[in-house]
Phi, psi and omega in degrees: 000116181265126181254057190261305174242129182229118184254128174287140179221119178307130185298335189262007184245096174296323173305316179290330175293324181289329182285318189294329191286350183238025185256355175100359175301151178286319179228141168257128184250103175280120190264120174264357189257253199289341176275002189251127168293145187306322179298340187252009185296316189293313179299323183293312176309314177295324183291318176306313184293328180288321184297322186290337180286343178289119186258019184296154178293143175216159189250023180219159178272136180262106174261153170235131163270116173283166173283147185285165190304321193283357174276344190068012185254352185300305181302317173302321184298307174313298181312321186279319192256354176282105179198165174313133185106343176269130184262327189193169181234139167255113185263112182279157167055041176281160176251359178155184189290340174300331179285330169292328174296314178303310180292327176300313176302320177299319178294324178305316179289314182290326178293318180295324179289333174273359181083022178262137169312131182299130181098003186294311187273122186267164180231130168246149187234144167274104191269001184223028183270356175234158177295318178305322184295328181299330176275353188244014183293330174292341189288348186278350177251132358295149188284140169307143183299332171277344184285131184239348180189152176236135169234168176235170185212144188250331187287319172292322178294327178296318185290319181298325181272340182090020175291148181273345179190154181237015179226145171290173182292337174270010173092350180282161176295132173289175192298315182303325183276329165301315179298318182298315183303304184305314185291322171299314178301313173299314181298324183288319181295327182294323191275349191064026179247166182300129176266116189248118178292151174290168186297155167252117190289332184274081192288347178271009183240074184294331178291325174291320177297321175298320185288322175290323176290330172295326177289318183301314178293313174318318189276341177131345177295145185246003180189175184213147172282149178241141175251351188220134171313325187286357176272347195284325175303311189291318183301303184307320181285318177296323183266016171251147187274145178292167173304319183292321174293317175303315183296325184286320179301311175306312180294326181295311184292321181293322180296317180290337184282328175288344176228067194296343177264000176284140172254340179211146176208166187249136169229118185056040170087006184229138183277136180241143173234194185295320179302315175302331181293312179295321178293326178289325180288327180289319177308307182290327179296329175299342174250011178079023175250124184287135188272000000 
């Protein structure tokens, strides 16, 4: 499952779903939470369940963002959408790995009821939306068998801690949110799951999105949330290795394969060691190529 571009789609808008399904996102996240008004929750849930029944071939993974536990709506969401066709869930406002264990138990029962192999539905979480969550980021390792990715969010965290803003005048994150972003990256790496950067809100600023995505990939993120279909192509491009990177990765892997006892070797006058080999293998894995 590739988690490079993950596009939010309001669960109550069939029109937006129809547009989103053709833009090339790796994952569509049908949203039952923030983009759906309280009066439309039940309708959105039923509509998403109906969309899951469409067995037409698709080249993207079908995820659903449920409502968080404190709303009392989570179990109703799960009961409606855990059925064949569902690939994963995005769980918001988690406080730590104990919430993933809880969701996992629900999924075990619901998958069995739906006739699905246990473990079919994967889980990604928004890991920084509550103050308690910030103290539990280390709890995701070792990873739950269903866990595939961690992402972070700033808006709900800002509201929870009483911040008046989360951005500097130049648009950069203020220090608390820089810390949340970094800790999410470390937590994902520790758990061995995909680190997914948060959304870029200014969807009319493609240049800003591209710069932000390049910085995110530089730092170690492997994918990003999108909030508008127009953002998907930029995200896919920025989080895909270039031809030059792939070619260099192959050379590094081949060089170490030819010298299996070497810890360090030279290529074109530059020294490469085991961390470079690991990075090269990740680059090839990103394009589905076994090292």
